[in-house]
C-alpha positions as CSV (number, residue, x, y, z in Angstrom):
1,M,0.0,0.0,0.0
2,L,1.0,3.6,-0.7
3,T,0.0,6.9,0.9
4,V,-0.9,9.9,-1.3
5,K,-2.0,13.4,-0.4
6,F,-4.9,15.2,-1.9
7,E,-6.5,18.5,-0.7
8,N,-4.7,18.2,2.7
9,K,-6.0,14.6,3.3
10,Q,-4.1,11.4,3.1
11,Y,-5.3,8.3,1.2
12,H,-4.1,4.7,1.2
13,I,-4.0,3.2,-2.3
14,E,-2.7,0.1,-4.1
15,E,0.6,0.6,-5.8
16,G,0.1,1.0,-9.6
17,I,-3.3,2.5,-9.6
18,T,-3.6,5.3,-12.2
19,V,-4.1,8.9,-11.3
20,K,-7.5,8.8,-13.2
21,A,-8.7,5.8,-11.2
22,F,-7.7,7.4,-7.9
23,L,-9.6,10.6,-8.7
24,E,-12.6,8.6,-9.9
25,D,-12.6,6.6,-6.6
26,I,-12.7,9.7,-4.5
27,K,-15.2,11.4,-6.8
28,K,-12.8,14.2,-7.8
29,L,-12.4,13.7,-11.5
30,N,-13.7,16.7,-13.3
31,P,-14.6,16.3,-17.0
32,S,-12.3,19.3,-17.7
33,T,-9.3,17.6,-16.0
34,V,-6.7,16.6,-18.6
35,I,-3.5,16.0,-16.6
36,A,-2.3,16.0,-13.0
37,K,0.5,17.4,-11.0
38,L,2.4,14.8,-9.0
39,D,4.5,16.6,-6.5
40,N,6.6,18.9,-8.8
41,R,6.0,17.2,-12.2
42,Y,3.1,17.0,-14.6
43,V,1.9,13.5,-15.6
44,D,-0.8,11.9,-17.7
45,L,-4.0,10.8,-16.1
46,S,-3.0,7.2,-17.0
47,H,0.2,7.5,-14.9
48,E,0.5,4.6,-12.6
49,I,1.2,5.9,-9.1
50,K,4.3,4.3,-7.5
51,E,5.6,7.3,-5.5
52,D,4.8,6.9,-1.8
53,G,3.7,10.1,-0.1
54,A,3.2,12.0,-3.4
55,G,0.8,15.0,-3.5
56,I,-1.7,14.9,-6.3
57,V,-3.3,18.0,-7.9
58,P,-5.7,17.6,-10.9
59,V,-5.0,20.2,-13.6
60,E,-8.0,21.4,-15.6
61,I,-7.9,22.7,-19.2
62,S,-8.3,26.3,-18.1
63,D,-4.8,26.1,-16.5
64,P,-2.1,27.5,-18.9
65,V,0.0,24.3,-18.4
66,A,-2.9,22.1,-19.4
67,L,-3.7,24.3,-22.4
68,N,-0.1,23.9,-23.5
69,V,-0.6,20.1,-23.2
70,L,-3.7,20.3,-25.3
71,R,-1.8,22.2,-28.0
72,H,1.0,19.6,-28.0
73,S,-1.6,16.8,-28.3
74,A,-3.1,18.7,-31.2
75,S,0.3,18.7,-33.0
76,H,0.4,14.9,-32.6
77,L,-3.2,14.6,-34.0
78,M,-2.1,16.7,-37.0
79,A,0.9,14.5,-37.5
80,Q,-1.2,11.4,-37.4
81,A,-3.6,12.9,-40.0
82,V,-0.6,13.8,-42.2
83,K,0.9,10.3,-42.0
84,E,-2.4,8.7,-42.9
85,L,-2.9,11.0,-45.9
86,F,0.7,11.2,-46.9
87,P,2.4,7.9,-45.9
88,D,5.8,9.0,-47.3
89,A,6.0,12.0,-45.0
90,K,8.7,11.8,-42.4
91,L,8.1,13.2,-38.9
92,T,10.5,15.7,-37.3
93,I,9.3,17.9,-34.4
94,G,6.0,19.4,-33.4
95,P,5.9,21.5,-30.3
96,A,3.2,23.6,-28.7
97,I,3.8,27.4,-29.1
98,E,2.1,30.5,-27.9
99,D,-1.5,30.4,-29.1
100,G,-1.1,27.1,-31.0
101,F,1.2,24.5,-32.4
102,Y,3.1,23.4,-35.4
103,Y,4.7,20.3,-36.9
104,D,7.6,20.1,-39.4
105,F,7.5,17.4,-42.0
106,S,9.9,16.2,-44.7
107,V,7.8,15.8,-47.8
108,S,8.6,15.9,-51.5
109,A,6.3,18.8,-52.3
110,P,4.8,21.7,-50.3
111,F,1.4,21.3,-48.8
112,T,-1.3,23.0,-50.9
113,P,-4.4,24.8,-49.5
114,Q,-6.4,21.7,-50.6
115,D,-4.0,19.5,-48.6
116,I,-4.5,21.5,-45.5
117,E,-8.3,21.2,-45.8
118,K,-8.0,17.4,-46.1
119,I,-5.6,17.2,-43.1
120,E,-8.0,19.3,-41.0
121,Q,-10.9,17.1,-42.0
122,R,-9.0,14.0,-41.2
123,M,-8.1,15.5,-37.8
124,K,-11.8,16.0,-37.0
125,E,-12.5,12.4,-37.9
126,L,-9.7,11.1,-35.7
127,A,-10.8,13.4,-32.8
128,K,-14.3,12.0,-33.2
129,K,-13.1,8.5,-32.8
130,N,-11.8,9.4,-29.3
131,I,-8.6,7.3,-29.8
132,R,-6.8,6.6,-26.5
133,I,-3.4,8.3,-26.2
134,E,-1.0,5.9,-24.4
135,R,2.5,6.5,-23.0
136,M,5.2,4.0,-23.9
137,E,8.6,3.7,-22.1
138,L,11.3,2.1,-24.1
139,S,15.0,1.4,-23.8
140,K,17.2,3.3,-26.3
141,E,17.7,0.1,-28.3
142,E,13.9,-0.6,-28.4
143,A,13.2,3.0,-29.5
144,E,15.8,2.9,-32.2
145,K,14.4,-0.4,-33.5
146,L,10.8,1.0,-33.5
147,F,11.6,4.2,-35.4
148,R,14.0,2.4,-37.8
149,E,11.2,0.0,-38.7
150,R,9.0,3.0,-39.4
151,H,11.7,4.7,-41.5
152,E,11.6,7.8,-39.3
153,D,15.1,9.0,-39.9
154,Y,14.7,12.3,-38.1
155,K,13.5,10.6,-35.0
156,L,16.6,8.3,-35.1
157,E,18.8,11.4,-35.3
158,L,17.0,12.9,-32.2
159,L,17.5,9.6,-30.4
160,R,21.3,9.9,-30.7
161,D,21.2,12.8,-28.2
162,I,19.0,11.0,-25.7
163,N,20.2,8.5,-23.0
164,G,18.3,6.4,-20.5
165,T,14.7,5.5,-20.8
166,I,12.9,6.8,-23.8
167,S,9.3,7.9,-23.8
168,A,6.9,7.8,-26.8
169,Y,3.2,8.3,-27.2
170,K,0.9,6.0,-29.2
171,Q,-2.6,6.8,-30.6
172,G,-3.9,4.1,-32.9
173,D,-1.1,3.2,-35.4
174,F,0.6,6.5,-34.9
175,I,3.6,6.7,-32.6
176,D,5.8,9.7,-31.8
177,L,8.9,10.3,-29.7
178,C,7.8,12.6,-26.9
179,T,8.3,13.4,-23.2
180,G,4.6,14.2,-22.6
181,P,2.3,14.5,-20.8
182,H,-0.8,14.4,-23.2
183,V,-4.5,14.6,-22.9
184,P,-6.1,11.1,-22.3
185,S,-7.6,10.7,-25.8
186,T,-8.1,12.5,-29.2
187,G,-11.7,13.3,-28.2
188,Y,-10.4,16.0,-25.9
189,I,-9.1,17.9,-29.0
190,K,-12.3,19.5,-30.3
191,A,-11.9,23.2,-31.2
192,F,-8.9,23.5,-33.6
193,K,-8.0,25.2,-36.9
194,L,-5.0,24.8,-39.3
195,L,-3.8,28.3,-40.1
196,S,-0.8,28.4,-42.5
197,T,2.2,26.7,-43.9
198,A,5.9,27.8,-44.1
199,G,9.3,26.5,-44.7
200,A,11.7,25.7,-41.8
201,Y,15.2,24.3,-41.7
202,W,15.8,21.1,-39.8
203,R,17.0,22.0,-36.3
204,G,17.0,25.7,-37.4
205,N,20.3,25.3,-39.4
206,E,20.2,26.9,-42.8
207,H,22.6,24.3,-44.1
208,N,20.1,21.5,-43.4
209,E,17.1,20.4,-45.4
210,M,14.2,22.8,-45.7
211,L,11.2,21.1,-44.1
212,K,7.5,21.9,-44.6
213,R,5.8,23.4,-41.5
214,I,2.0,23.5,-40.8
215,Y,0.8,25.9,-38.1
216,G,-2.4,25.4,-36.2
217,T,-4.3,26.5,-33.1
218,V,-6.5,24.8,-30.6
219,F,-8.7,25.9,-27.7
220,P,-10.8,24.2,-25.1
221,D,-14.1,25.3,-26.7
222,K,-15.4,26.6,-30.0
223,E,-16.2,30.0,-28.5
224,S,-12.6,30.6,-27.5
225,L,-11.4,29.4,-30.9
226,K,-13.8,31.8,-32.7
227,A,-12.6,34.7,-30.6
228,Y,-9.0,33.9,-31.4
229,L,-9.8,33.5,-35.2
230,D,-11.6,36.9,-35.1
231,R,-8.5,38.4,-33.5
232,I,-6.4,37.0,-36.3
233,E,-8.6,38.5,-38.9
234,E,-8.5,41.8,-37.1
235,A,-4.7,41.5,-37.0
236,K,-4.6,41.0,-40.7
237,K,-6.5,44.2,-41.3
238,R,-4.0,46.0,-39.0
239,D,-0.9,44.4,-40.6
240,H,1.7,47.2,-40.6
241,R,3.2,46.0,-43.9
242,K,-0.1,46.3,-45.7
243,L,-1.1,49.7,-44.0
244,G,2.4,51.1,-44.4
245,R,2.1,50.6,-48.2
246,E,-1.5,51.9,-48.4
247,L,-0.8,55.0,-46.3
248,G,2.5,55.8,-48.0
249,L,4.6,55.5,-44.9
250,F,7.5,53.2,-45.8
251,S,8.6,50.4,-48.2
252,I,11.3,47.7,-48.4
253,E,12.5,47.2,-51.9
254,D,14.4,44.2,-53.3
255,E,16.7,46.4,-55.3
256,I,17.8,48.2,-52.1
257,G,18.0,45.0,-49.9
258,A,16.0,42.9,-47.6
259,G,15.4,44.4,-44.2
260,L,16.4,47.9,-45.2
261,V,13.6,50.5,-44.8
262,L,12.8,53.4,-47.1
263,W,10.8,56.0,-45.2
264,H,8.4,57.9,-47.5
265,P,7.5,61.5,-46.8
266,K,4.5,60.7,-44.5
267,G,6.5,58.0,-42.7
268,A,9.4,60.5,-42.2
269,I,6.9,63.0,-40.7
270,L,5.7,60.3,-38.3
271,R,9.2,59.3,-37.4
272,S,10.3,62.9,-36.8
273,I,7.3,63.5,-34.5
274,I,8.3,60.5,-32.4
275,E,12.0,61.5,-32.4
276,N,11.2,65.1,-31.4
277,Y,9.1,64.1,-28.5
278,W,11.8,61.6,-27.5
279,K,14.4,64.4,-27.5
280,D,12.2,66.8,-25.6
281,L,11.6,64.3,-22.8
282,H,15.2,63.3,-22.6
283,R,16.4,66.9,-22.4
284,A,14.0,67.4,-19.5
285,S,15.4,64.3,-17.8
286,G,19.0,65.4,-17.8
287,Y,20.3,63.6,-20.9
288,Q,22.8,64.9,-23.3
289,F,22.9,63.8,-27.0
290,V,25.8,62.3,-28.8
291,Y,26.3,61.2,-32.4
292,T,28.6,58.4,-33.5
293,P,29.8,56.8,-36.8
294,H,28.1,53.9,-38.6
295,I,31.4,52.0,-38.9
296,A,34.5,51.5,-36.8
297,K,37.7,49.5,-36.9
298,L,37.1,45.8,-36.5
299,S,39.5,45.8,-33.6
300,L,37.0,47.8,-31.5
301,W,34.5,44.9,-31.7
302,D,37.3,42.5,-30.7
303,T,37.9,44.6,-27.5
304,S,34.1,44.8,-26.8
305,G,33.8,41.0,-27.2
306,H,31.3,41.2,-30.0
307,L,33.5,39.3,-32.4
308,G,33.6,36.4,-29.9
309,F,29.9,36.1,-29.1
310,Y,28.0,38.1,-31.8
311,R,30.0,37.6,-35.0
312,E,27.3,35.6,-36.8
313,N,24.8,38.5,-36.3
314,M,27.2,41.1,-37.8
315,F,27.6,42.2,-41.4
316,P,30.9,41.1,-43.0
317,S,33.8,43.4,-42.4
318,M,35.3,45.6,-45.1
319,E,38.9,46.5,-45.8
320,L,40.0,50.1,-46.3
321,E,43.7,51.0,-46.7
322,S,44.7,47.6,-45.3
323,V,42.6,48.1,-42.1
324,D,39.4,46.1,-41.5
325,Y,36.3,48.1,-40.6
326,Q,32.9,46.9,-39.4
327,L,29.3,48.2,-39.7
328,K,28.2,48.8,-36.1
329,P,25.8,46.3,-34.5
330,M,25.8,48.3,-31.2
331,N,26.4,51.9,-30.1
332,C,27.9,51.2,-26.7
333,P,31.6,51.1,-27.6
334,F,31.4,54.6,-29.1
335,H,29.8,56.0,-26.0
336,I,32.5,54.4,-23.9
337,A,35.1,56.0,-26.2
338,I,33.6,59.5,-25.6
339,Y,33.6,58.8,-21.8
340,K,37.3,57.9,-21.9
341,T,38.4,61.1,-23.6
342,G,38.8,62.6,-20.2
343,T,39.2,61.7,-16.5
344,R,35.9,61.4,-14.8
345,S,35.2,62.2,-11.1
346,Y,32.4,60.8,-8.9
347,R,31.2,64.5,-9.0
348,D,30.6,64.1,-12.8
349,L,28.3,61.1,-12.4
350,P,25.8,60.1,-13.4
351,L,26.5,60.9,-17.1
352,R,23.5,60.2,-19.3
353,W,24.3,60.1,-23.0
354,A,21.6,59.3,-25.6
355,E,21.6,58.7,-29.3
356,L,19.2,57.8,-32.0
357,G,21.8,55.5,-33.4
358,T,21.3,53.4,-36.5
359,V,22.9,49.9,-36.2
360,Y,23.2,47.0,-38.6
361,R,22.6,43.3,-37.8
362,F,22.6,40.3,-40.1
363,E,19.1,38.9,-39.7
364,R,18.4,35.7,-41.7
365,S,16.0,35.9,-44.5
366,G,13.4,33.7,-42.9
367,V,13.0,35.8,-39.7
368,M,12.7,39.3,-41.2
369,H,9.2,40.8,-40.9
370,G,8.3,44.3,-42.1
371,L,9.4,46.9,-39.5
372,M,9.4,44.4,-36.7
373,R,12.6,42.7,-37.6
374,V,15.0,44.4,-40.0
375,R,18.7,44.5,-40.8
376,G,19.2,48.3,-40.4
377,F,17.4,50.0,-37.5
378,T,17.6,52.9,-35.2
379,Q,17.9,52.3,-31.5
380,D,16.7,55.0,-29.1
381,D,19.9,54.1,-27.2
382,A,21.3,55.6,-24.0
383,H,24.2,54.7,-21.9
384,I,24.5,55.9,-18.3
385,F,27.7,55.9,-16.3
386,V,27.1,55.7,-12.6
387,T,28.7,54.8,-9.3
388,P,27.4,51.6,-7.7
389,E,25.6,53.7,-5.1
390,Q,23.6,55.6,-7.8
391,L,22.2,52.5,-9.5
392,K,18.8,52.3,-7.8
393,D,17.9,56.0,-8.2
394,E,19.0,55.9,-11.8
395,V,16.8,52.9,-12.6
396,V,13.9,54.6,-10.9
397,G,14.4,57.6,-13.2
398,I,14.6,55.4,-16.3
399,L,11.4,53.5,-15.4
400,G,9.6,56.8,-14.9
401,L,10.8,58.1,-18.2
402,A,9.9,54.9,-20.0
403,L,6.4,54.7,-18.7
404,E,5.7,58.4,-19.4
405,Y,6.9,58.0,-22.9
406,L,4.9,54.8,-23.7
407,K,1.7,56.1,-22.0
408,T,1.9,59.3,-24.1
409,F,1.5,57.1,-27.2
410,G,-1.5,55.4,-25.7
411,F,0.0,52.2,-24.2
412,E,-1.5,51.6,-20.7
413,Q,-0.9,47.8,-20.2
414,F,2.5,46.4,-19.5
415,N,4.2,43.2,-18.4
416,I,7.5,43.8,-16.7
417,Y,10.2,41.1,-16.3
418,L,13.3,41.1,-14.0
419,S,15.9,38.7,-15.4
420,T,18.5,37.5,-12.9
421,R,22.0,36.0,-13.0
422,P,22.5,33.2,-15.5
423,E,24.7,30.2,-14.9
424,K,27.6,31.7,-16.8
425,Y,28.3,35.3,-16.0
426,T,31.0,38.0,-15.8
427,G,31.7,40.2,-12.8
428,S,31.7,39.5,-9.1
429,L,28.9,37.8,-7.2
430,E,28.8,40.9,-4.9
431,N,28.2,43.2,-7.8
432,W,25.5,41.0,-9.3
433,N,23.7,40.8,-6.0
434,R,23.9,44.6,-5.6
435,A,22.7,45.1,-9.2
436,E,19.7,42.7,-8.9
437,S,18.8,44.4,-5.6
438,A,18.9,47.8,-7.2
439,L,16.6,46.7,-10.1
440,K,14.2,45.1,-7.7
441,N,14.1,48.0,-5.3
442,A,13.6,50.4,-8.2
443,L,10.6,48.4,-9.4
444,E,9.1,48.4,-5.9
445,T,9.8,52.1,-5.4
446,K,7.8,52.8,-8.5
447,G,5.0,50.4,-7.3
448,L,5.3,48.2,-10.4
449,S,4.4,44.5,-10.3
450,Y,6.8,42.3,-12.2
451,F,7.7,38.7,-13.0
452,V,11.1,37.2,-12.1
453,D,12.9,35.3,-14.9
454,P,15.5,33.3,-12.9
455,G,18.7,32.9,-14.7
456,E,17.6,34.8,-17.8
457,G,19.9,37.8,-17.4
458,V,22.6,38.4,-20.0
459,F,26.1,37.2,-19.2
460,Y,27.2,40.8,-18.5
461,G,24.5,41.8,-16.0
462,P,20.8,41.6,-14.9
463,K,18.1,43.4,-16.7
464,I,14.5,44.7,-16.7
465,D,12.3,44.3,-19.8
466,V,9.0,46.1,-20.3
467,K,6.6,44.6,-22.8
468,I,3.7,46.7,-23.9
469,K,0.2,45.2,-24.8
470,D,-1.5,46.4,-27.9
471,V,-5.2,46.7,-28.5
472,L,-5.4,43.0,-29.5
473,G,-3.6,42.0,-26.3
474,R,-0.3,41.1,-28.0
475,E,2.9,41.7,-26.1
476,W,5.7,43.7,-27.7
477,Q,9.2,44.1,-26.3
478,C,10.1,47.8,-25.9
479,T,12.0,49.1,-22.9
480,T,15.0,47.3,-21.7
481,I,17.3,48.4,-18.8
482,Q,20.6,46.4,-18.6
483,I,23.4,46.7,-16.1
484,D,26.8,45.9,-17.6
485,F,29.9,44.7,-15.7
486,N,31.6,43.4,-18.8
487,L,32.3,46.4,-21.0
488,P,33.6,48.7,-18.2
489,E,36.1,45.9,-17.4
490,R,37.1,45.3,-21.1
491,F,37.5,49.0,-21.8
492,D,38.8,50.0,-18.3
493,V,36.0,52.5,-17.7
494,S,36.6,54.2,-14.3
495,Y,36.1,57.3,-12.2
496,I,38.0,58.9,-9.4
497,G,36.1,58.5,-6.1
498,E,35.9,60.6,-3.0
499,D,39.0,58.7,-1.7
500,N,40.9,60.0,-4.7
501,Q,41.3,56.5,-5.9
502,K,40.3,54.9,-9.2
503,H,37.1,52.9,-9.2
504,R,35.2,50.8,-11.8
505,T,32.3,52.7,-13.3
506,V,29.0,50.9,-13.6
507,M,27.3,51.1,-17.0
508,L,23.6,51.1,-17.8
509,H,22.4,50.3,-21.3
510,R,18.8,51.3,-21.9
511,A,16.3,51.8,-24.7
512,I,12.7,53.1,-24.3
513,M,11.2,52.1,-27.7
514,G,13.7,49.3,-28.5
515,S,14.0,50.5,-32.0
516,L,12.1,53.2,-33.9
517,E,11.2,50.8,-36.7
518,R,9.6,48.2,-34.4
519,F,7.9,50.9,-32.3
520,I,6.3,52.5,-35.4
521,G,5.2,49.0,-36.6
522,V,3.5,48.4,-33.3
523,L,1.9,51.9,-33.4
524,I,0.5,51.2,-36.9
525,E,-1.0,47.9,-35.8
526,H,-2.2,49.2,-32.4
527,Y,-4.2,52.0,-34.1
528,G,-4.9,50.2,-37.3
529,G,-3.2,53.1,-39.2
530,A,-5.8,55.6,-37.8
531,F,-3.3,57.5,-35.6
532,P,-4.3,60.0,-32.9
533,F,-4.4,63.5,-34.1
534,W,-1.2,64.7,-32.4
535,F,1.1,62.3,-34.2
536,S,-0.9,61.7,-37.4
537,P,1.4,62.5,-40.4
538,V,-1.5,64.3,-42.0
539,Q,-3.8,65.9,-39.4
540,A,-6.4,67.5,-41.7
541,R,-7.4,67.7,-45.3
542,V,-9.2,70.7,-46.7
543,I,-11.7,69.7,-49.4
544,T,-13.6,72.1,-51.7
545,I,-17.0,71.4,-53.0
546,N,-16.4,73.5,-56.2
547,T,-13.7,75.6,-57.8
548,R,-15.2,79.0,-56.6
549,N,-14.3,78.0,-53.0
550,V,-10.6,77.5,-53.7
551,D,-9.4,81.0,-52.6
552,Y,-11.2,80.9,-49.3
553,A,-10.1,77.3,-48.7
554,R,-6.5,78.3,-49.4
555,D,-6.7,81.0,-46.7
556,V,-8.0,78.3,-44.3
557,V,-5.0,76.1,-45.1
558,I,-2.6,79.0,-44.5
559,K,-4.2,79.6,-41.0
560,L,-3.9,75.9,-40.1
561,E,-0.3,75.8,-41.1
562,G,0.3,78.9,-39.0
563,K,-0.8,76.9,-36.0
564,Q,1.6,74.0,-37.0
565,I,-1.3,71.8,-38.1
566,R,-0.1,69.3,-40.8
567,V,-2.6,69.9,-43.5
568,E,-3.2,68.7,-47.1
569,E,-5.5,70.4,-49.7
570,D,-7.8,68.7,-52.2
571,F,-9.1,71.4,-54.6
572,R,-9.5,69.0,-57.5
573,D,-12.6,69.2,-59.8
574,E,-13.9,65.9,-58.6
575,T,-17.1,64.9,-56.8
576,L,-17.3,65.5,-53.1
577,S,-18.1,61.9,-52.4
578,Y,-15.0,60.7,-54.3
579,K,-12.8,63.2,-52.4
580,I,-14.3,62.2,-49.0
581,R,-13.9,58.5,-49.7
582,E,-10.3,58.9,-50.8
583,A,-9.4,60.9,-47.7
584,T,-11.2,58.4,-45.4
585,M,-9.2,55.6,-46.9
586,Q,-6.1,57.5,-45.9
587,K,-7.5,57.6,-42.3
588,I,-7.0,61.4,-42.0
589,P,-8.3,62.5,-38.6
590,Y,-10.1,65.7,-39.8
591,L,-11.8,66.4,-43.1
592,L,-12.6,70.1,-43.5
593,I,-15.2,70.6,-46.2
594,I,-15.7,74.1,-47.7
595,G,-18.6,75.2,-49.9
596,D,-20.5,78.4,-50.5
597,R,-22.2,78.4,-47.1
598,E,-18.9,78.0,-45.3
599,Q,-17.2,80.6,-47.4
600,Q,-20.1,83.1,-46.7
601,T,-20.0,82.5,-42.9
602,G,-16.2,82.2,-42.4
603,S,-16.6,78.6,-41.2
604,V,-15.7,75.0,-42.0
605,N,-17.7,71.8,-42.1
606,V,-15.8,69.4,-39.9
607,R,-15.9,65.6,-40.2
608,E,-13.8,63.4,-37.9
609,Y,-12.5,60.0,-39.0
610,K,-15.1,57.3,-38.4
611,N,-17.6,59.8,-37.0
612,T,-20.6,60.4,-39.2
613,K,-21.6,63.5,-37.3
614,Q,-20.8,66.8,-39.0
615,V,-20.1,70.0,-37.1
616,V,-19.8,73.5,-38.5
617,L,-17.2,75.6,-36.7
618,S,-15.7,79.0,-37.2
619,V,-12.1,78.9,-38.4
620,D,-10.8,80.4,-35.2
621,G,-12.9,77.9,-33.1
622,L,-11.5,75.0,-35.1
623,L,-7.9,76.3,-34.7
624,D,-8.3,76.5,-30.9
625,I,-9.5,72.9,-30.7
626,L,-6.8,71.5,-32.9
627,Y,-4.0,73.5,-31.4
628,K,-5.0,72.2,-27.9
629,K,-5.1,68.6,-29.1
630,N,-1.6,69.0,-30.4
631,R,-0.3,70.6,-27.3
632,E,-2.0,68.1,-24.9
633,R,-1.1,65.0,-27.0
634,V,-4.7,63.6,-26.8
635,N,-4.9,60.0,-27.9
636,T,-8.7,59.8,-28.3
């Protein structure tokens, strides 16, 4: 007999009874329970209990861990359907991912849309059969024999890296190498949808075979699935690549190069508004601006350590007059060079230097995505040189600056992460403890809730990451605050302390937006291209009803420009409905329509974007409203 614990009670059970049977015996098996937690590990409901004194906690599908298990089980269901429809397909890997799952297959030809429909239909049939999902435990030799007989070469390759007992899962004739756990049967997988296909290199190595990937999603019920699919459709409408082209903001052209952005006039206006506010806020917060070159001698990146740990993400070097130069992937070594042009005293610190610095990184073709991931981008970078005692106060100041900036652009929801010391790190344990304490105390001083990511700091120091949530609830990495013990050591960055001795300076890396490109991409998708008035590239368009109103309309344009309103004019001899429709498609916040009545009364007919109500205002009254909106940076 064994003893197990459940809800603070002890139960005596026969060794080998399954978790499911135990929960059924005590009338605690909920239909929504899909796995269980046995002490500190998750197990299948079919797990045979052999652990004396174990605590058992049923895990329902609403739990994030259980939902992840459902997604992984759905990937197996999809793989089973593929193998039945395409027997020559070879299995590789199929994990659960955020909001869904995928599976990579080695097949002779890409999957067509018709293939995807057939696969999804077969999945529904298999789910309806409610096939039991069984765990298998095999020796390495047994596992190799099993997958060799099934001609699953990729599974055999994976087995080479695994020692000890091997686990696999079986449903019907389908068997896959997997650690589990899984839902009890295919009938638990009800609300799913296959979404798209893509190519993917085996093991992420571009020198390996290109596999065929199928993405899908699954939810506990049809209502949740529908809500998710609706969000996907809304996300497609808000796709910054599509809107960027339609609104004339930016383009990325093959003849220029992948991942290199061309900012069109309206996009340049939007970018300059963002930059100008960034500069104003930094001036008010005690920052000074610096400018640095786009290239430097390759030896600089050797000293910084980038050649050792970041070379594969850097562009190839170039030789000039027998000296190798490198496009910069970072701005930090330049700021350090400025710091070292003179002797610094503790009285000089903190020194806050900021730069909108364009950097270049070699992103692989398969991962670039519009503005979100590019090869040339501008970081809103700053490096702050402080004494160890100044760390906490400086981080408090950065957090305040970051949240003010992000909230000004309409982002109110954040998830904040504190990443602590990894297994391999540079610097003393004392400094790491002090740095982590400073970050934690700064977050608590600001009254900010946060998640701790143990061991996820970078090797040179701990960090804080702020991820904003957009209108669709998606997270985007923006602000990062990193403490660096590595570069000050490599470049011998120091200051003279009160004791008149030389001390090691602590260096803070920080960015508020992360990069201008990504931030603008997020803004486009967050607002669906319909920007708030204060940072809309075009704030108003003056439209005439007929040609005799042009002179008065031009006077209105001049008055608007005098108040720094960004205005366009449409005085063409076209129908009013045509001109209104065209302006609406451009998502211009205000349409100012002028006809005979407006000309006679010195007024304008005002239409706001997506507001069918029309208001007639005097020109001066309109100017006051728009000027105030600009000044107060209103986001509604």
